[in-house]
C-alpha positions in Angstrom: 0.0 -0.1 0.0 1.3 3.4 -0.9 1.1 6.6 0.9 -1.9 7.9 -0.9 -3.7 4.5 -0.2 -2.9 4.8 3.4 -4.4 8.3 3.6 -7.3 7.1 1.7 -7.7 4.4 4.3 -7.6 7.0 7.2 -10.3 9.0 5.5 -12.5 6.1 5.2 -11.8 5.1 8.9 -12.5 8.6 10.1 -15.9 8.5 8.0 -16.9 4.8 9.4 -16.2 5.8 13.0 -18.9 5.2 15.3 -21.6 8.0 15.7 -20.2 9.1 19.1 -17.0 10.0 17.2 -18.5 11.9 14.4 -16.8 15.1 13.9 -18.7 18.5 14.0 -20.5 19.8 11.0 -17.6 21.8 9.7 -15.4 18.6 10.0 -18.0 16.7 7.9 -17.8 19.1 5.1 -14.0 18.8 5.2 -14.2 15.0 5.3 -16.7 14.9 2.7 -14.6 17.0 0.5 -11.4 15.0 1.1 -13.3 11.9 0.3 -14.5 13.1 -3.0 -10.9 14.4 -3.9 -9.4 11.1 -3.3 -12.4 9.2 -4.9 -12.1 11.1 -8.2 -8.4 9.8 -8.5 -9.5 6.4 -7.5 -12.4 6.5 -10.2 -10.2 7.5 -12.7 -7.9 4.5 -12.0 -10.8 2.1 -11.8 -12.4 3.6 -15.0 -9.1 3.2 -16.9 -9.7 -0.6 -16.6 -11.3 -2.1 -19.6 -15.0 -3.0 -19.0 -14.4 -6.5 -19.8 -11.8 -6.9 -17.1 -13.6 -4.9 -14.5 -15.3 -7.0 -11.5 -19.0 -6.7 -10.7 -18.0 -4.8 -7.5 -15.7 -2.3 -9.5 -18.6 -1.8 -12.0 -21.1 -1.1 -9.1 -18.5 1.3 -7.4 -18.1 3.4 -10.3 -21.9 3.7 -10.8 -22.6 4.4 -7.1 -19.8 7.0 -7.0 -20.9 8.9 -9.8 -24.6 8.7 -8.4 -24.0 9.8 -4.8 -21.2 12.5 -5.7 -23.7 14.0 -7.9 -26.8 13.7 -5.8 -25.2 15.0 -2.6 -26.8 14.4 0.8 -30.3 13.1 0.8 -32.1 15.1 3.3 -31.0 18.3 5.1 -28.8 18.8 8.5 -25.7 17.3 9.9 -27.1 13.8 10.0 -27.8 13.7 6.3 -24.3 15.1 5.5 -22.7 12.3 7.9 -24.7 9.7 6.4 -23.4 10.8 2.9 -19.8 11.0 3.9 -20.3 7.4 5.4 -21.8 6.2 1.9 -19.0 7.8 -0.2 -16.3 6.2 2.3 -17.9 2.7 1.6 -17.9 3.0 -2.1 -14.3 4.5 -1.8 -13.4 1.3 0.2 -14.7 -0.7 -2.7 -12.7 1.2 -5.4 -9.7 1.1 -3.2 -9.9 -2.7 -2.9 -10.3 -3.0 -6.6 -6.9 -0.8 -7.2 -5.1 -2.8 -5.0 -6.2 -6.0 -6.2 -5.4 -4.9 -9.9 -1.9 -3.7 -8.7 -1.2 -7.1 -6.9 -1.9 -8.9 -10.4 0.6 -6.7 -12.1 3.3 -7.7 -9.5 
């Protein structure tokens, strides 16, 4: 795992922390922005894989990522924003696993 992947793992861990460890509203906004920034790079990597070589998990992650980034939080308030960050983190985790799986095949 490289340093970029380690940073993404850290962001995922922050977003999937227990509710009692949820950041304040501004922290959730920053976390969501960081997840999206990291996710766009991973999305590009996974998208570069020819469709016939993508796993079902990778295809689903690409589709879900585009939908949830475009849709934003469903609902208003801090709780909706926190749930949105958590959904992005779960999708990001799937994309990261796909990238790691692809890089282990290349070695």
